[in-house]
C-alpha positions in Angstrom: 164.7 14.7 74.4 163.8 17.8 72.6 160.3 17.3 73.9 161.6 17.4 77.5 163.3 21.0 76.8 160.1 22.0 75.1 158.2 20.9 78.2 160.6 22.4 80.7 160.6 25.7 78.8 156.7 25.8 79.2 157.2 26.1 83.0 160.4 27.9 83.1 159.9 30.8 80.7 156.7 32.0 82.3 158.5 32.0 85.7 161.4 34.0 84.4 158.8 36.5 82.8 156.9 36.8 86.3 160.2 37.1 88.0 161.6 40.0 85.9 158.3 41.8 85.9 158.3 41.5 89.8 161.9 42.6 90.0 161.1 45.9 88.2 157.9 46.6 90.0 159.5 46.0 93.3 162.5 48.3 92.3 160.0 51.2 91.4 158.2 50.7 94.6 161.3 50.9 96.5 162.4 54.0 94.4 159.2 55.9 95.1 159.3 54.9 98.8 162.7 56.5 98.9 161.6 59.5 97.3 158.8 59.9 99.5 161.0 59.6 102.7 163.4 62.2 101.2 160.6 64.6 100.5 159.2 64.2 104.0 162.6 64.6 105.7 163.1 67.8 103.5 159.7 69.1 104.7 160.4 68.3 108.1 163.8 70.2 107.7 162.2 73.1 106.3 159.7 73.3 109.0 162.1 73.1 111.8 164.5 75.9 109.7 161.8 78.4 108.8 161.6 79.9 112.2 165.4 80.3 112.5 165.5 81.7 108.9 162.8 84.3 109.8 164.6 85.5 112.7 168.0 85.9 110.9 166.0 88.1 108.4 164.3 89.8 111.1 167.5 90.5 112.6 169.0 91.9 109.7 165.8 94.1 109.2 166.5 95.3 112.3 170.3 95.9 111.7 169.3 97.8 108.5 166.8 100.2 110.1 169.0 101.0 113.1 171.9 101.8 110.9 169.9 104.0 108.5 171.0 107.5 109.4 167.5 108.7 110.3 167.3 106.4 113.2 171.1 106.3 114.1 171.4 110.1 114.7 168.6 110.0 117.0 169.7 107.1 118.8 173.4 107.8 119.0 174.4 111.3 120.6 177.5 113.2 120.3 180.0 113.6 123.0 181.5 116.5 121.9 181.0 119.2 118.9 183.5 117.6 116.7 181.9 116.0 113.6 184.6 113.7 112.4 184.6 112.6 116.2 180.8 112.0 115.9 181.4 110.4 112.4 183.7 107.8 113.8 181.2 107.3 116.8 178.3 106.4 114.4 180.6 104.4 112.2 181.8 102.1 115.2 178.1 101.7 116.5 177.3 100.4 112.8 180.3 98.3 113.0 179.7 96.9 116.4 176.0 96.0 115.3 177.1 94.4 111.9 179.6 92.2 114.0 176.7 91.1 116.6 174.9 90.0 113.3 177.6 88.4 111.2 176.2 85.1 111.8 172.9 85.7 110.4 174.5 85.2 106.7 174.1 81.5 107.4 170.3 81.8 107.2 169.7 84.1 104.6 170.0 84.3 100.8 173.1 85.7 99.3 171.3 88.2 97.4 170.0 89.6 100.7 173.6 89.2 102.9 175.1 91.4 99.9 172.4 93.8 99.8 172.9 94.3 103.6 176.7 94.5 103.5 176.5 96.8 100.6 174.2 99.3 102.3 176.4 99.2 105.4 179.5 100.2 103.3 177.5 102.8 101.7 176.2 104.5 104.9 179.9 103.9 106.3 181.4 105.9 103.3 179.0 108.8 103.3 179.3 109.1 107.4 183.2 109.3 107.0 183.1 111.7 104.1 180.5 113.9 105.5 182.4 114.1 109.0 185.5 115.2 107.5 183.9 117.8 105.4 181.6 119.4 107.9 182.4 122.2 110.2 179.8 121.6 112.7 177.8 118.7 114.1 174.4 120.5 112.8 175.6 120.6 109.3 176.8 117.1 109.6 173.5 116.0 110.9 171.6 117.9 108.5 173.9 116.9 105.4 173.5 113.3 106.5 169.7 113.3 107.1 169.5 114.8 103.4 171.5 112.2 101.8 169.7 109.6 103.3 166.1 111.2 102.5 163.4 109.3 100.5 162.7 105.6 99.6 165.8 104.9 97.4 168.4 104.8 99.8 171.0 102.2 100.4 169.3 101.0 103.7 165.8 101.1 102.2 167.0 99.1 99.3 168.4 96.4 101.7 165.0 96.4 103.5 163.0 95.8 100.7 165.4 93.0 99.5 164.9 91.3 102.9 161.2 91.7 102.9 160.8 90.4 99.4 162.8 87.5 100.5 160.7 86.8 103.6 157.5 86.9 101.1 159.1 84.2 99.0 159.6 82.1 102.4 156.2 82.3 103.4 
């Protein structure tokens, strides 16, 4: 009887060992295939979403350029000689363009979106302050252009952040 048990174990033990090894190898193979499918799906998703992201960055870059007082004053003309009224007109123009581009926050990084919002708020605050403190449109325009001269302005900082984000995407 003991001989028959040993005889059975000679056949059963190798079969169990082969079964266990086959199980782990098959499990590893399925895991790798699953990971490869996930990677391919991610690559496909990135390939499809990249044009949308680039378009969002492009639109926010255009918004930042358009709200820069150097471009804004040339584009939006005053209807009268009231600097405060002109400031309100400029602020409304910025707010309308911002609302038009509000959905772009879905496709850009948090840092980029915060930079655009912060630069918008800074530009609006300076326009409002200068509008109430100026006595003529000429003075208002000159002072506003002076405030946003150079490459260290809020809008230029937002533009730099947007450009660096696009470089990371590409």
